[in-house]
Every structure is written in structure tokens, then in C-alpha cells.
C-alpha beads as a LAMMPS data file, in Angstrom:
LAMMPS data file: protein, C-alpha beads

120 atoms
119 bonds

1 atom types
1 bond types

-500.0 500.0 xlo xhi
-500.0 500.0 ylo yhi
-500.0 500.0 zlo zhi

Masses

1 110.0

Atoms # bond

1 1 1 -139.301 -205.987 24.020
2 1 1 -135.813 -203.685 24.466
3 1 1 -134.386 -203.378 27.717
4 1 1 -132.445 -200.354 29.246
5 1 1 -128.834 -200.328 27.935
6 1 1 -125.854 -198.762 29.550
7 1 1 -125.953 -196.197 26.979
8 1 1 -129.536 -195.235 28.000
9 1 1 -128.515 -194.980 31.432
10 1 1 -125.476 -192.822 30.736
11 1 1 -127.682 -190.253 28.678
12 1 1 -130.057 -189.810 31.572
13 1 1 -127.196 -189.556 33.931
14 1 1 -125.919 -186.615 31.771
15 1 1 -129.157 -185.211 31.437
16 1 1 -129.640 -185.041 35.212
17 1 1 -126.411 -183.574 35.668
18 1 1 -127.072 -180.745 32.972
19 1 1 -130.510 -180.129 34.505
20 1 1 -128.990 -179.853 38.124
21 1 1 -126.243 -177.612 36.585
22 1 1 -128.580 -175.316 35.338
23 1 1 -130.676 -175.077 38.195
24 1 1 -127.462 -174.473 40.240
25 1 1 -126.217 -171.788 37.727
26 1 1 -129.570 -169.776 37.741
27 1 1 -129.789 -170.056 41.665
28 1 1 -126.418 -168.733 41.919
29 1 1 -126.909 -165.919 39.667
30 1 1 -130.361 -165.056 41.379
31 1 1 -128.500 -164.984 44.635
32 1 1 -125.802 -162.581 43.383
33 1 1 -128.091 -160.222 41.554
34 1 1 -131.092 -159.979 44.342
35 1 1 -129.782 -161.146 47.667
36 1 1 -126.294 -159.507 47.575
37 1 1 -127.690 -156.098 46.852
38 1 1 -131.093 -156.757 48.604
39 1 1 -133.308 -153.823 50.014
40 1 1 -133.001 -155.121 53.516
41 1 1 -129.235 -155.072 53.463
42 1 1 -129.182 -151.467 52.170
43 1 1 -131.469 -150.160 54.504
44 1 1 -129.600 -151.571 57.582
45 1 1 -126.355 -150.162 56.286
46 1 1 -127.926 -146.733 56.024
47 1 1 -129.694 -147.050 59.395
48 1 1 -126.496 -148.244 61.083
49 1 1 -124.485 -145.414 59.428
50 1 1 -127.082 -142.999 60.778
51 1 1 -126.816 -144.500 64.132
52 1 1 -123.178 -144.088 64.199
53 1 1 -123.473 -140.282 63.178
54 1 1 -125.689 -139.866 65.837
55 1 1 -123.513 -141.474 68.576
56 1 1 -120.591 -139.377 67.527
57 1 1 -122.681 -135.968 67.560
58 1 1 -123.904 -136.949 70.840
59 1 1 -120.748 -138.104 72.084
60 1 1 -121.821 -141.852 73.049
61 1 1 -118.719 -144.332 72.628
62 1 1 -120.648 -147.328 73.222
63 1 1 -123.390 -146.400 70.734
64 1 1 -120.588 -145.872 67.941
65 1 1 -118.713 -148.885 68.813
66 1 1 -121.723 -151.183 68.387
67 1 1 -122.821 -149.478 65.200
68 1 1 -119.259 -150.017 64.079
69 1 1 -119.717 -153.857 65.034
70 1 1 -123.045 -153.827 63.224
71 1 1 -121.617 -152.451 59.976
72 1 1 -118.874 -154.870 60.075
73 1 1 -121.407 -157.828 60.540
74 1 1 -123.426 -156.333 57.550
75 1 1 -120.316 -156.286 55.216
76 1 1 -119.451 -159.871 56.276
77 1 1 -123.107 -160.823 55.449
78 1 1 -122.779 -159.152 52.134
79 1 1 -119.539 -160.888 51.307
80 1 1 -120.903 -164.401 52.401
81 1 1 -123.934 -164.266 50.348
82 1 1 -121.868 -163.048 47.299
83 1 1 -119.517 -165.968 47.859
84 1 1 -122.429 -168.530 47.854
85 1 1 -123.831 -166.987 44.704
86 1 1 -120.346 -167.285 43.165
87 1 1 -119.893 -170.832 44.163
88 1 1 -123.303 -171.933 43.011
89 1 1 -122.826 -170.302 39.629
90 1 1 -119.466 -172.020 39.017
91 1 1 -120.606 -175.364 40.443
92 1 1 -123.685 -175.056 37.916
93 1 1 -121.284 -174.276 35.053
94 1 1 -118.872 -177.168 35.835
95 1 1 -121.988 -179.575 36.155
96 1 1 -123.101 -178.320 32.721
97 1 1 -119.574 -178.964 31.135
98 1 1 -119.095 -182.472 32.795
99 1 1 -122.480 -183.136 31.389
100 1 1 -121.543 -182.105 27.874
101 1 1 -118.105 -183.785 28.103
102 1 1 -120.229 -187.074 29.208
103 1 1 -122.531 -186.792 26.260
104 1 1 -119.778 -186.092 23.697
105 1 1 -117.725 -189.147 24.975
106 1 1 -120.701 -191.373 24.674
107 1 1 -121.239 -190.236 21.029
108 1 1 -117.495 -190.988 20.342
109 1 1 -117.726 -194.263 21.790
110 1 1 -120.852 -194.979 20.007
111 1 1 -119.367 -193.938 16.444
112 1 1 -116.207 -196.063 17.294
113 1 1 -118.486 -199.013 18.047
114 1 1 -120.335 -198.470 14.723
115 1 1 -117.184 -198.329 12.834
116 1 1 -115.661 -201.215 14.170
117 1 1 -118.936 -203.247 13.702
118 1 1 -119.034 -202.298 9.998
119 1 1 -115.272 -203.204 9.527
120 1 1 -116.412 -207.056 10.393

Bonds

1 1 1 2
2 1 2 3
3 1 3 4
4 1 4 5
5 1 5 6
6 1 6 7
7 1 7 8
8 1 8 9
9 1 9 10
10 1 10 11
11 1 11 12
12 1 12 13
13 1 13 14
14 1 14 15
15 1 15 16
16 1 16 17
17 1 17 18
18 1 18 19
19 1 19 20
20 1 20 21
21 1 21 22
22 1 22 23
23 1 23 24
24 1 24 25
25 1 25 26
26 1 26 27
27 1 27 28
28 1 28 29
29 1 29 30
30 1 30 31
31 1 31 32
32 1 32 33
33 1 33 34
34 1 34 35
35 1 35 36
36 1 36 37
37 1 37 38
38 1 38 39
39 1 39 40
40 1 40 41
41 1 41 42
42 1 42 43
43 1 43 44
44 1 44 45
45 1 45 46
46 1 46 47
47 1 47 48
48 1 48 49
49 1 49 50
50 1 50 51
51 1 51 52
52 1 52 53
53 1 53 54
54 1 54 55
55 1 55 56
56 1 56 57
57 1 57 58
58 1 58 59
59 1 59 60
60 1 60 61
61 1 61 62
62 1 62 63
63 1 63 64
64 1 64 65
65 1 65 66
66 1 66 67
67 1 67 68
68 1 68 69
69 1 69 70
70 1 70 71
71 1 71 72
72 1 72 73
73 1 73 74
74 1 74 75
75 1 75 76
76 1 76 77
77 1 77 78
78 1 78 79
79 1 79 80
80 1 80 81
81 1 81 82
82 1 82 83
83 1 83 84
84 1 84 85
85 1 85 86
86 1 86 87
87 1 87 88
88 1 88 89
89 1 89 90
90 1 90 91
91 1 91 92
92 1 92 93
93 1 93 94
94 1 94 95
95 1 95 96
96 1 96 97
97 1 97 98
98 1 98 99
99 1 99 100
100 1 100 101
101 1 101 102
102 1 102 103
103 1 103 104
104 1 104 105
105 1 105 106
106 1 106 107
107 1 107 108
108 1 108 109
109 1 109 110
110 1 110 111
111 1 111 112
112 1 112 113
113 1 113 114
114 1 114 115
115 1 115 116
116 1 116 117
117 1 117 118
118 1 118 119
119 1 119 120
């Protein structure tokens, strides 16, 4: 019966890091593509613009001010969503790079151990 070695634990850790990195990367790209340019946000921005135009045409200052505030909030929402998507994509990429580096360092250490064992 063979036990679980440190090498096995390190490889599982690298695999889990790589999987989490892939999930994070895909989620970040999904958020960037779908959420930041979603239909609801575009509809809200269009309706707010129409509301502001109506307020200007009918000379209602309060309506224009509220529409302006709503447009600012919508733009902030889009920027925040895009920022979250970029953060998740970069985090996923970094996790995948760390996992690859970990596997490569494990392989180098394994080669060094095999080489030193064959010398003796």
C-alpha cells in the first residue's frame, strides 16, 4: 500500500489552483461580455436620456436633475461591473500562471532528486 506523498499533495494543490483560475477567468470574461453591455442597462440609459429630453422640452428642472443623477448612476454601474470583470479575469490568469509555475517547480525538483539519486 502506498501512502499519499508530498508530491501528490502539491500536484493536487496545483490542479485545484488551475481549476479555480480557469473558473475565475471564464467568469470575468462572461461578466465583461454580457453584464457590462446588458440589455437592461442600455434600456435604462435610453429611457433616462428620453426623460431628460422631455424635462428640457417641458422646462421641468427637477426632472432634468433627477435624470442626470440617474444617468451618472448608470454610468457608475457600468464601470463597476466592468471593473469586477477585469479583476476576475486577471485573478484567474494569475492563478493559472501560479499553478503552472508550481507544476514546473515540482517537475524540476523531481528531476534533481532523480539525478542526485543516480549519482550515488
